[in-house]
Backbone as CSV, one residue per row, in Angstrom:
resi,resn,N_x,N_y,N_z,CA_x,CA_y,CA_z,C_x,C_y,C_z
1,MET,71.992,144.070,87.041,71.886,143.513,88.394,73.228,143.621,89.112
2,ASN,73.244,144.265,90.280,74.454,144.359,91.081,74.678,143.061,91.850
3,VAL,75.898,142.554,91.782,76.256,141.321,92.474,77.301,141.641,93.534
4,GLY,77.132,141.079,94.715,78.124,141.217,95.772,78.917,139.929,95.919
5,PHE,80.191,140.048,96.284,81.036,138.865,96.465,81.878,139.063,97.715
6,ILE,81.776,138.133,98.643,82.544,138.191,99.885,83.404,136.943,99.981
7,GLY,84.716,137.143,100.064,85.654,136.030,100.144,86.558,135.979,98.922
8,ILE,87.519,136.905,98.853,88.392,137.026,97.679,89.667,136.226,97.935
9,GLY,89.484,134.920,98.114,90.619,134.048,98.393,91.060,133.270,97.164
10,ALA,91.709,132.127,97.397,92.246,131.328,96.301,91.162,130.916,95.314
11,MET,89.995,130.542,95.818,88.872,130.183,94.944,88.041,131.406,94.580
12,GLY,87.776,132.253,95.564,86.873,133.378,95.362,87.379,134.411,94.376
13,LYS,88.678,134.667,94.385,89.201,135.718,93.513,88.981,135.413,92.029
14,PRO,89.365,134.224,91.529,89.095,133.967,90.106,87.607,133.911,89.779
15,MET,86.784,133.488,90.740,85.348,133.494,90.512,84.843,134.926,90.368
16,ALA,85.320,135.810,91.246,84.946,137.221,91.165,85.431,137.843,89.860
17,GLN,86.621,137.473,89.437,87.155,137.990,88.177,86.273,137.587,87.002
18,ASN,85.750,136.376,87.033,84.874,135.925,85.945,83.580,136.729,85.903
19,LEU,83.086,137.140,87.054,81.873,137.962,87.086,82.146,139.358,86.523
20,VAL,83.317,139.906,86.829,83.693,141.206,86.247,83.813,141.088,84.730
21,THR,84.437,140.012,84.286,84.592,139.786,82.847,83.236,139.660,82.154
22,ALA,82.257,139.099,82.884,80.907,138.942,82.328,80.077,140.211,82.444
23,ASN,80.730,141.294,82.892,80.106,142.629,82.943,79.028,142.783,84.015
24,TYR,79.104,141.987,85.080,78.244,142.238,86.224,78.862,143.342,87.080
25,PRO,78.107,144.382,87.454,78.615,145.342,88.447,78.887,144.578,89.747
26,LEU,80.156,144.540,90.177,80.546,143.665,91.278,81.027,144.462,92.482
27,TYR,80.335,144.289,93.599,80.716,144.875,94.879,81.395,143.784,95.702
28,ILE,82.521,144.118,96.344,83.285,143.090,97.045,83.612,143.517,98.476
29,TYR,83.832,142.498,99.306,84.309,142.748,100.666,85.209,141.592,101.069
30,ASP,86.324,141.914,101.719,87.222,140.909,102.270,88.137,141.602,103.273
31,VAL,88.604,140.847,104.250,89.545,141.423,105.221,90.947,141.518,104.624
32,ASN,91.193,140.816,103.524,92.489,140.846,102.843,92.521,142.047,101.902
33,GLN,93.068,143.130,102.366,93.038,144.372,101.598,93.827,144.332,100.287
34,PRO,94.988,143.669,100.231,95.672,143.580,98.931,94.817,142.871,97.873
35,ALA,94.095,141.826,98.272,93.217,141.127,97.320,92.092,142.042,96.862
36,VAL,91.544,142.825,97.797,90.489,143.780,97.451,91.024,144.825,96.479
37,ALA,92.216,145.366,96.766,92.807,146.397,95.903,93.033,145.866,94.491
38,ASP,93.457,144.613,94.395,93.682,144.019,93.081,92.379,143.906,92.301
39,MET,91.296,143.523,92.988,90.000,143.408,92.324,89.454,144.779,91.929
40,VAL,89.687,145.780,92.752,89.249,147.141,92.420,89.944,147.608,91.142
41,ALA,91.219,147.272,91.016,91.965,147.639,89.807,91.387,146.971,88.560
42,GLN,90.669,145.878,88.766,90.062,145.156,87.641,88.611,145.569,87.397
43,GLY,88.108,146.496,88.225,86.777,147.024,87.969,85.743,146.774,89.044
44,ALA,86.110,146.058,90.116,85.169,145.815,91.208,85.061,147.052,92.097
45,ILE,84.006,147.080,92.910,83.757,148.194,93.834,83.894,147.681,95.252
46,ALA,84.799,148.273,96.021,85.053,147.806,97.382,84.031,148.367,98.362
47,CYS,83.661,147.553,99.336,82.765,147.976,100.415,83.503,147.861,101.743
48,ASN,83.074,148.676,102.708,83.736,148.695,104.011,83.196,147.667,104.978
49,SER,82.077,147.032,104.633,81.482,146.037,105.512,80.496,145.189,104.715
50,PRO,80.161,144.006,105.222,79.094,143.224,104.581,77.769,143.987,104.530
51,ARG,77.512,144.775,105.569,76.266,145.557,105.589,76.202,146.521,104.412
52,GLU,77.292,147.242,104.161,77.324,148.183,103.045,77.138,147.447,101.718
53,LEU,77.771,146.289,101.604,77.631,145.511,100.381,76.170,145.106,100.161
54,ALA,75.520,144.656,101.220,74.120,144.224,101.110,73.197,145.363,100.708
55,GLN,73.544,146.562,101.090,72.716,147.721,100.751,72.778,148.074,99.274
56,ASN,73.735,147.483,98.552,73.948,147.846,97.149,73.686,146.723,96.150
57,CYS,73.362,145.534,96.626,73.331,144.377,95.734,72.019,143.603,95.813
58,GLN,71.637,143.040,94.682,70.457,142.177,94.637,70.818,140.715,94.898
59,VAL,72.019,140.317,94.486,72.502,138.949,94.696,73.862,139.032,95.387
60,ILE,74.044,138.208,96.409,75.289,138.232,97.186,75.855,136.823,97.244
61,ILE,77.124,136.683,96.883,77.803,135.384,96.882,78.824,135.350,98.017
62,LEU,78.826,134.243,98.756,79.806,134.025,99.814,80.723,132.873,99.424
63,MET,82.032,133.064,99.573,83.003,131.991,99.350,84.008,132.064,100.483
64,LEU,83.633,131.469,101.621,84.350,131.673,102.875,84.886,130.356,103.442
65,PRO,85.880,130.426,104.342,86.563,129.206,104.788,85.729,128.241,105.621
66,ASN,84.804,128.753,106.444,84.069,127.846,107.320,82.762,128.476,107.784
67,ALA,81.961,127.675,108.485,80.627,128.107,108.904,80.675,129.255,109.900
68,ALA,81.675,129.270,110.778,81.771,130.335,111.776,81.944,131.693,111.097
69,ILE,82.754,131.736,110.043,82.969,132.995,109.334,81.724,133.376,108.547
70,VAL,81.038,132.385,107.980,79.770,132.662,107.298,78.786,133.307,108.261
71,GLU,78.664,132.736,109.453,77.720,133.269,110.434,78.094,134.686,110.862
72,THR,79.382,134.929,111.084,79.837,136.264,111.455,79.554,137.274,110.347
73,THR,79.706,136.840,109.110,79.467,137.717,107.966,78.004,138.093,107.842
74,LEU,77.122,137.176,108.216,75.696,137.444,108.094,75.134,138.263,109.256
75,THR,75.622,138.014,110.458,74.994,138.582,111.643,75.791,139.762,112.207
76,GLY,75.224,140.440,113.185,75.880,141.574,113.817,75.515,142.897,113.177
77,GLU,75.957,143.970,113.787,75.596,145.317,113.332,76.095,145.621,111.926
78,GLN,77.216,145.039,111.549,77.791,145.282,110.223,77.651,144.073,109.298
79,GLY,76.768,143.144,109.674,76.586,141.938,108.878,75.657,142.144,107.696
80,LEU,75.614,141.144,106.820,74.776,141.213,105.637,73.312,141.449,105.974
81,LEU,72.820,140.751,106.986,71.399,140.857,107.295,71.021,142.238,107.821
82,ALA,72.007,142.926,108.406,71.733,144.285,108.882,71.465,145.233,107.719
83,GLY,72.015,144.932,106.567,71.775,145.759,105.389,70.876,145.083,104.369
84,GLY,70.289,143.954,104.772,69.517,143.144,103.850,68.195,143.770,103.437
85,GLN,67.717,143.349,102.272,66.462,143.855,101.717,65.623,142.684,101.233
86,ALA,64.324,142.766,101.436,63.416,141.724,100.973,63.589,141.500,99.479
87,GLY,63.629,140.234,99.076,63.776,139.898,97.673,65.201,139.628,97.238
88,GLN,66.174,139.943,98.102,67.566,139.636,97.786,67.781,138.122,97.795
89,THR,68.895,137.710,97.203,69.296,136.308,97.254,70.741,136.205,97.722
90,ILE,70.959,135.400,98.737,72.311,135.096,99.210,72.659,133.693,98.726
91,ILE,73.791,133.579,98.043,74.271,132.285,97.561,75.545,131.945,98.341
92,ASP,75.459,130.969,99.217,76.642,130.568,99.981,77.329,129.421,99.253
93,MET,78.506,129.705,98.688,79.262,128.721,97.933,80.389,128.124,98.766
94,SER,80.402,128.435,100.054,81.376,127.862,100.975,81.049,126.388,101.213
95,SER,82.018,125.646,101.727,81.780,124.253,102.122,81.509,124.224,103.622
96,VAL,80.240,124.075,103.991,79.838,124.074,105.400,78.834,122.946,105.624
97,ALA,78.525,122.695,106.877,77.553,121.659,107.206,76.145,122.127,106.842
98,SER,75.318,121.191,106.417,73.960,121.539,106.018,73.152,122.112,107.178
99,ALA,73.425,121.658,108.409,72.701,122.180,109.575,72.983,123.667,109.762
100,SER,74.235,124.071,109.547,74.592,125.480,109.645,73.886,126.289,108.569
101,THR,73.844,125.761,107.358,73.155,126.444,106.260,71.685,126.645,106.571
102,ARG,71.053,125.647,107.118,69.623,125.776,107.434,69.386,126.837,108.508
103,ARG,70.315,126.961,109.456,70.187,128.013,110.481,70.294,129.391,109.851
104,MET,71.267,129.576,108.960,71.454,130.871,108.315,70.271,131.183,107.385
105,ALA,69.759,130.165,106.711,68.613,130.362,105.829,67.388,130.813,106.609
106,ALA,67.204,130.265,107.798,66.057,130.645,108.626,66.146,132.115,109.025
107,LEU,67.361,132.584,109.346,67.540,133.995,109.694,67.234,134.888,108.486
108,ALA,67.697,134.463,107.323,67.459,135.254,106.114,65.973,135.296,105.761
109,GLN,65.294,134.201,105.933,63.888,134.118,105.550,63.005,135.017,106.404
110,VAL,63.434,135.303,107.618,62.692,136.247,108.470,62.579,137.603,107.779
111,GLN,63.623,137.955,107.008,63.653,139.232,106.282,63.238,139.067,104.822
112,GLN,62.662,137.924,104.498,62.229,137.630,103.127,63.387,137.681,102.137
113,ILE,64.540,137.212,102.592,65.735,137.096,101.755,65.903,135.634,101.376
114,ASN,66.058,135.370,100.080,66.279,134.003,99.622,67.684,133.541,100.007
115,TYR,67.810,132.274,100.354,69.107,131.724,100.744,69.333,130.416,99.997
116,ILE,70.477,130.307,99.341,70.814,129.134,98.540,72.191,128.637,98.949
117,ASP,72.341,127.338,99.100,73.682,126.785,99.291,74.151,126.213,97.959
118,ALA,75.381,126.543,97.564,75.882,126.148,96.245,77.384,125.870,96.294
119,PRO,77.816,124.879,97.073,79.242,124.543,97.107,79.712,124.024,95.755
120,VAL,81.022,124.016,95.576,81.580,123.729,94.251,82.647,122.641,94.314
121,SER,82.924,122.074,93.150,84.046,121.162,92.975,84.767,121.569,91.699
122,GLY,86.080,121.417,91.711,86.853,121.788,90.530,88.138,122.521,90.851
123,GLY,88.288,122.939,92.108,89.529,123.555,92.534,89.795,124.916,91.908
124,VAL,90.994,125.418,92.155,91.382,126.744,91.670,91.374,126.792,90.147
125,THR,91.786,125.696,89.518,91.810,125.650,88.052,90.408,125.815,87.488
126,GLY,89.444,125.096,88.065,88.058,125.200,87.609,87.455,126.559,87.896
127,ALA,87.856,127.156,89.034,87.359,128.492,89.373,87.838,129.511,88.348
128,ALA,89.098,129.402,87.952,89.655,130.346,86.975,89.034,130.160,85.593
129,ALA,88.777,128.916,85.231,88.246,128.629,83.900,86.734,128.792,83.813
130,GLY,86.080,128.954,84.964,84.622,129.036,84.968,83.962,127.706,84.659
131,THR,84.623,126.608,85.038,84.125,125.267,84.726,83.791,124.454,85.976
132,LEU,83.548,125.131,87.080,83.239,124.441,88.320,81.967,123.599,88.187
133,THR,81.915,122.525,88.952,80.666,121.805,89.166,80.013,122.426,90.392
134,ILE,78.766,122.861,90.261,78.079,123.568,91.344,76.882,122.741,91.807
135,MET,76.843,122.473,93.104,75.802,121.636,93.709,74.865,122.531,94.513
136,VAL,73.639,122.694,94.055,72.766,123.736,94.581,71.625,123.165,95.407
137,GLY,71.418,123.779,96.564,70.264,123.478,97.395,69.456,124.751,97.601
138,GLY,68.142,124.664,97.469,67.314,125.845,97.676,65.977,125.729,96.970
139,GLU,65.138,126.740,97.182,63.812,126.762,96.563,63.954,126.966,95.052
140,THR,63.173,126.227,94.286,63.352,126.171,92.831,63.304,127.546,92.171
141,THR,62.341,128.365,92.526,62.212,129.678,91.895,63.441,130.545,92.161
142,ALA,63.940,130.500,93.381,65.122,131.290,93.736,66.350,130.803,92.978
143,VAL,66.477,129.494,92.841,67.621,128.921,92.111,67.562,129.322,90.643
144,GLN,66.396,129.215,90.043,66.253,129.562,88.626,66.578,131.030,88.368
145,ALA,66.258,131.886,89.310,66.482,133.324,89.130,67.967,133.675,89.061
146,VAL,68.811,132.896,89.732,70.245,133.213,89.749,71.058,132.287,88.843
147,GLU,70.383,131.471,88.079,71.094,130.510,87.224,72.045,131.189,86.235
148,PRO,71.696,132.342,85.647,72.670,132.995,84.751,73.984,133.345,85.442
149,ILE,73.908,133.732,86.706,75.136,134.034,87.454,75.923,132.759,87.709
150,LEU,75.237,131.703,88.101,75.915,130.435,88.354,76.598,129.911,87.097
151,LYS,75.998,130.160,85.937,76.572,129.682,84.678,77.850,130.426,84.304
152,VAL,78.047,131.608,84.863,79.324,132.306,84.667,80.433,131.599,85.443
153,LEU,80.070,131.011,86.560,81.050,130.427,87.475,81.295,128.949,87.240
154,GLY,80.304,128.251,86.702,80.435,126.815,86.553,79.917,126.290,85.241
155,LYS,80.361,125.084,84.907,79.947,124.430,83.671,78.781,123.480,83.910
156,LYS,78.814,122.787,85.034,77.757,121.834,85.365,77.082,122.271,86.661
157,ILE,75.785,122.521,86.577,75.031,123.008,87.720,73.926,122.008,88.039
158,TYR,73.935,121.500,89.250,72.948,120.504,89.669,72.113,121.063,90.811
159,HIS,70.794,121.142,90.608,69.892,121.503,91.693,69.483,120.201,92.360
160,VAL,70.035,119.947,93.536,69.904,118.618,94.142,68.811,118.518,95.202
161,GLY,68.174,119.635,95.543,67.106,119.576,96.531,66.948,120.892,97.274
162,GLY,66.329,120.812,98.454,66.067,121.999,99.244,67.294,122.515,99.965
163,ILE,67.075,123.508,100.835,68.179,124.126,101.573,69.029,123.065,102.280
164,GLY,70.333,123.128,102.071,71.264,122.199,102.707,71.622,121.004,101.854
165,ALA,70.861,120.734,100.793,71.137,119.564,99.964,72.462,119.696,99.210
166,GLY,72.770,120.910,98.763,74.045,121.126,98.087,75.218,120.845,99.013
167,ASP,75.113,121.319,100.239,76.174,121.068,101.219,76.319,119.582,101.510
168,SER,75.197,118.875,101.557,75.244,117.443,101.872,75.977,116.662,100.787
169,ILE,75.680,116.946,99.514,76.360,116.205,98.449,77.830,116.593,98.377
170,LYS,78.163,117.836,98.711,79.576,118.241,98.730,80.334,117.472,99.810
171,VAL,79.710,117.268,100.963,80.343,116.496,102.029,80.608,115.066,101.559
172,VAL,79.622,114.460,100.900,79.784,113.096,100.394,80.907,113.035,99.364
173,ASN,80.924,113.988,98.442,81.965,114.019,97.405,83.354,114.144,98.010
174,ASN,83.521,115.069,98.955,84.857,115.299,99.496,85.287,114.222,100.478
175,LEU,84.320,113.511,101.047,84.650,112.319,101.829,85.342,111.302,100.920
176,LEU,84.756,111.059,99.746,85.348,110.115,98.796,86.710,110.607,98.295
177,LEU,86.819,111.901,98.018,88.100,112.444,97.562,89.182,112.218,98.610
178,GLY,88.864,112.505,99.870,89.856,112.346,100.931,90.300,110.909,101.097
179,ILE,89.342,109.977,101.093,89.680,108.559,101.223,90.519,108.104,100.033
180,ASN,90.105,108.491,98.820,90.832,108.085,97.617,92.252,108.632,97.600
181,MET,92.420,109.918,98.008,93.750,110.513,97.983,94.677,109.832,98.981
182,ALA,94.155,109.549,100.168,94.962,108.856,101.171,95.367,107.476,100.668
183,ALA,94.442,106.790,99.986,94.727,105.452,99.469,95.743,105.496,98.337
184,VAL,95.624,106.480,97.444,96.574,106.614,96.335,97.991,106.820,96.867
185,ALA,98.135,107.701,97.846,99.456,107.974,98.406,100.058,106.711,99.022
186,GLU,99.250,106.001,99.774,99.722,104.771,100.422,100.130,103.730,99.374
187,ALA,99.292,103.562,98.340,99.548,102.545,97.324,100.795,102.859,96.498
188,LEU,100.971,104.123,96.115,102.134,104.480,95.313,103.438,104.250,96.082
189,VAL,103.433,104.575,97.349,104.646,104.366,98.157,104.930,102.876,98.316
190,LEU,103.880,102.071,98.503,104.066,100.618,98.561,104.685,100.112,97.262
191,GLY,104.191,100.624,96.128,104.730,100.195,94.847,106.195,100.529,94.684
192,VAL,106.575,101.752,95.035,107.984,102.158,94.933,108.846,101.339,95.882
193,LYS,108.333,101.098,97.078,109.063,100.275,98.056,109.273,98.855,97.514
194,SER,108.342,98.420,96.647,108.434,97.086,96.046,109.290,97.073,94.781
195,GLY,109.794,98.252,94.383,110.668,98.319,93.228,110.007,98.745,91.939
196,LEU,108.753,99.210,92.001,108.041,99.611,90.791,108.330,101.070,90.435
197,ASP,108.221,101.379,89.153,108.380,102.739,88.655,107.041,103.473,88.790
198,PRO,107.029,104.667,89.379,105.750,105.392,89.571,105.003,105.652,88.271
199,GLN,105.714,105.999,87.199,105.060,106.274,85.925,104.401,105.021,85.365
200,VAL,105.067,103.887,85.527,104.491,102.620,85.071,103.240,102.300,85.875
201,MET,103.302,102.516,87.177,102.123,102.278,88.017,100.947,103.133,87.564
202,LEU,101.217,104.400,87.311,100.151,105.302,86.875,99.525,104.819,85.579
203,GLU,100.347,104.466,84.606,99.839,104.052,83.303,98.975,102.799,83.415
204,ILE,99.385,101.868,84.247,98.635,100.620,84.373,97.367,100.800,85.195
205,ILE,97.479,101.471,86.340,96.324,101.565,87.238,95.227,102.429,86.640
206,LYS,95.580,103.464,85.873,94.538,104.321,85.315,93.737,103.610,84.225
207,GLU,94.235,102.437,83.781,93.490,101.611,82.838,92.910,100.377,83.528
208,SER,92.995,100.332,84.848,92.577,99.140,85.586,91.567,99.515,86.668
209,SER,91.176,98.540,87.467,90.083,98.736,88.420,90.441,99.637,89.599
210,GLY,91.718,99.953,89.791,92.109,100.822,90.887,92.098,102.301,90.546
211,ARG,91.666,102.625,89.328,91.728,104.026,88.886,90.746,104.900,89.665
212,SER,91.091,106.191,89.751,90.239,107.177,90.424,90.676,108.565,89.983
213,TYR,89.827,109.558,90.270,90.198,110.955,89.995,91.482,111.308,90.739
214,ALA,91.581,110.902,91.994,92.759,111.250,92.787,94.029,110.692,92.150
215,LEU,93.958,109.480,91.657,95.119,108.884,90.994,95.493,109.673,89.749
216,GLU,94.524,109.899,88.872,94.822,110.479,87.569,95.169,111.959,87.644
217,ALA,94.425,112.717,88.439,94.653,114.166,88.499,95.836,114.528,89.378
218,LYS,96.034,113.784,90.458,97.033,114.190,91.441,98.394,113.529,91.261
219,THR,98.452,112.384,90.590,99.754,111.729,90.409,100.566,112.421,89.324
220,ALA,99.994,112.532,88.126,100.753,113.091,87.005,101.046,114.575,87.174
221,ASN,100.061,115.333,87.603,100.196,116.799,87.626,100.808,117.348,88.905
222,PHE,100.793,116.560,89.957,101.304,117.051,91.234,102.471,116.192,91.747
223,ILE,102.204,114.928,92.086,103.218,114.103,92.745,104.439,113.897,91.862
224,LEU,104.239,113.439,90.628,105.386,113.137,89.772,106.137,114.378,89.321
225,LYS,105.485,115.534,89.418,106.152,116.796,89.095,106.711,117.489,90.337
226,ASN,106.539,116.838,91.485,106.983,117.428,92.756,106.417,118.836,92.916
227,ASN,105.157,118.971,92.536,104.461,120.258,92.561,103.277,120.160,93.509
228,PHE,103.332,120.864,94.619,102.269,120.765,95.611,101.593,122.103,95.885
229,ALA,101.694,123.030,94.915,100.922,124.273,95.003,99.442,123.892,95.035
230,PRO,98.697,124.448,95.962,97.352,123.909,96.217,96.334,124.142,95.114
231,GLY,95.879,123.020,94.544,94.636,123.044,93.807,93.509,122.928,94.822
232,PHE,93.748,122.092,95.836,92.825,121.937,96.962,93.680,121.564,98.167
233,ALA,93.723,122.427,99.153,94.691,122.311,100.236,94.321,121.231,101.248
234,ILE,95.343,120.687,101.882,95.166,119.684,102.937,94.290,120.218,104.059
235,ASP,94.497,121.472,104.467,93.670,122.060,105.527,92.186,121.998,105.174
236,LEU,91.858,122.260,103.905,90.454,122.265,103.488,89.885,120.853,103.433
237,GLU,90.678,119.892,102.959,90.203,118.501,102.939,89.985,117.988,104.361
238,TYR,90.900,118.331,105.262,90.726,117.930,106.665,89.420,118.497,107.223
239,LYS,89.163,119.774,106.910,87.926,120.409,107.375,86.703,119.708,106.804
240,ASP,86.762,119.344,105.523,85.610,118.698,104.896,85.381,117.298,105.454
241,LEU,86.454,116.597,105.787,86.292,115.297,106.436,85.687,115.470,107.832
242,GLU,86.044,116.555,108.501,85.429,116.846,109.804,83.935,117.107,109.637
243,LEU,83.544,117.792,108.555,82.121,118.007,108.288,81.411,116.674,108.087
244,ALA,82.068,115.750,107.384,81.478,114.426,107.183,81.308,113.709,108.515
245,MET,82.310,113.808,109.390,82.231,113.149,110.694,81.115,113.759,111.546
246,GLU,80.981,115.083,111.499,79.917,115.751,112.257,78.536,115.351,111.731
247,THR,78.422,115.283,110.411,77.155,114.890,109.809,76.780,113.472,110.216
248,ALA,77.750,112.569,110.148,77.492,111.174,110.507,77.141,111.035,111.984
249,LYS,77.795,111.819,112.825,77.494,111.777,114.264,76.045,112.154,114.510
250,GLY,75.570,113.192,113.805,74.186,113.616,113.966,73.195,112.587,113.473
251,LEU,73.637,111.714,112.570,72.773,110.666,112.012,73.006,109.313,112.681
252,ASP,73.883,109.295,113.708,74.214,108.064,114.438,74.743,106.996,113.490
253,MET,75.707,107.407,112.634,76.267,106.511,111.631,77.779,106.486,111.733
254,PRO,78.402,105.307,111.745,79.865,105.244,111.785,80.475,105.532,110.413
255,LEU,81.656,106.151,110.408,82.401,106.400,109.169,83.867,106.004,109.389
256,PRO,84.156,104.720,109.509,85.528,104.308,109.843,86.561,104.679,108.789
257,LEU,86.234,104.577,107.506,87.215,104.910,106.477,87.483,106.411,106.442
258,ALA,86.435,107.206,106.604,86.620,108.658,106.650,87.478,109.053,107.843
259,ALA,87.253,108.389,108.987,88.033,108.687,110.188,89.518,108.376,109.967
260,MET,89.793,107.250,109.312,91.187,106.892,109.038,91.828,107.880,108.074
261,ALA,91.082,108.262,107.021,91.618,109.227,106.070,91.883,110.564,106.753
262,GLN,90.991,110.968,107.632,91.186,112.238,108.323,92.471,112.221,109.142
263,GLN,92.790,111.079,109.732,94.025,110.985,110.506,95.263,111.078,109.614
264,VAL,95.169,110.590,108.382,96.281,110.758,107.438,96.511,112.241,107.162
265,PHE,95.416,112.976,106.946,95.546,114.412,106.710,95.983,115.139,107.981
266,ALA,95.591,114.606,109.138,96.054,115.188,110.401,97.568,115.042,110.531
267,MET,98.103,113.897,110.112,99.558,113.710,110.141,100.243,114.706,109.206
268,ALA,99.653,114.908,108.039,100.230,115.873,107.100,100.202,117.287,107.682
269,LYS,99.098,117.645,108.326,99.012,118.956,108.972,100.081,119.098,110.052
270,ALA,100.285,118.025,110.828,101.279,118.063,111.894,102.687,118.255,111.347
271,LYS,102.898,117.843,110.093,104.202,118.033,109.455,104.328,119.407,108.808
272,GLY,103.302,120.247,108.973,103.352,121.591,108.410,102.953,121.671,106.949
273,LEU,102.193,120.676,106.474,101.828,120.615,105.058,100.415,121.113,104.793
274,GLY,99.779,121.714,105.769,98.366,122.060,105.665,97.998,122.928,104.483
275,ARG,98.890,123.810,104.056,98.571,124.714,102.951,98.995,124.158,101.595
276,GLU,99.586,122.981,101.589,99.952,122.356,100.333,98.772,121.553,99.784
277,ASP,98.873,121.165,98.520,97.804,120.395,97.886,97.611,119.059,98.594
278,ILE,96.403,118.504,98.480,96.107,117.235,99.163,97.047,116.119,98.735
279,SER,97.596,116.215,97.543,98.529,115.190,97.081,99.793,115.133,97.935
280,ALA,100.061,116.181,98.698,101.249,116.214,99.557,101.177,115.210,100.694
281,VAL,100.020,114.544,100.888,99.966,113.486,101.911,100.941,112.369,101.567
282,ILE,101.365,112.281,100.315,102.343,111.252,99.947,103.632,111.410,100.732
283,LYS,103.941,112.631,101.154,105.170,112.872,101.909,105.155,112.146,103.255
284,VAL,103.960,111.969,103.825,103.840,111.241,105.091,104.302,109.806,104.901
285,TRP,103.792,109.145,103.839,104.142,107.737,103.605,105.573,107.601,103.113
286,GLU,106.061,108.550,102.336,107.450,108.494,101.883,108.400,108.491,103.077
287,GLU,108.114,109.340,104.039,108.980,109.417,105.213,108.922,108.126,106.025
288,LEU,107.720,107.583,106.184,107.580,106.343,106.968,108.246,105.158,106.293
289,ALA,108.160,105.114,104.955,108.688,103.969,104.220,110.155,104.129,103.836
290,GLY,110.657,105.362,103.908,112.048,105.602,103.551,112.307,105.545,102.056
291,VAL,111.283,105.832,101.240,111.447,105.912,99.789,110.784,107.185,99.291
292,GLN,111.061,107.526,98.035,110.450,108.725,97.455,109.834,108.394,96.110
293,VAL,108.549,108.751,95.965,107.842,108.558,94.715,108.124,109.694,93.758
294,ARG,108.279,110.891,94.311,108.439,112.096,93.495,109.765,112.085,92.733
295,GLU,109.753,112.752,91.579,110.975,112.860,90.780,111.954,113.810,91.427
């Protein structure tokens, strides 16, 4: 089975590499030519357009930055749908709003192309290790047909419902991640300002009721090591919080904590930290408080 992959970025590249390692014939497309050349050297086949890729593949995976790019990739004279064939399956693993996914799925279904949303959690480390958590929305038969491919990319695969359901749970998950990360940064700076040792705080809180993934994963491995190479970038978390706000607006529901967390990430972006890991939001509070948590 020929597999297509569009989006050879920080997450997409290691995912594509895992498919090559699993011996899937892999066709790729990306505007980043050095990334494409590197994948070709590893055995992938480069295409000149999404349309050309669609003409050669039974399953196509998208790992793209936002819904606008997903839509551009699918539509137009050189888009995936222009080269699409009945019976194909498109798996969109990007983080986008469920409403956008349903629009793209409707276009695909006109051509009898299956469409699945399958956003992921686990960051660059999980993408490289093939241990991502994958949240899948789509018709059961279509999901089951591509499960072997998904198992190359992830360790835990959840079929959570119909089209758009995967995107919805990803929005909920990343809303919590953003709020938790903003809270961890604020709390650690308060502790240091109060005279506490960051390592002591980590050891105690991770065994107490204030513990969270953001505390445990981001304090020891990122903040205390003064290492902010992106496992998950501030720009992406800000975007995902915006997706949560858009979703809530459509449902006429307030999200005050998400809104506050988004503003924390907005401050970090304004300081030029957008491409750093989400843990870099601690720099905002360090500057305001006049103390430093990092070693």
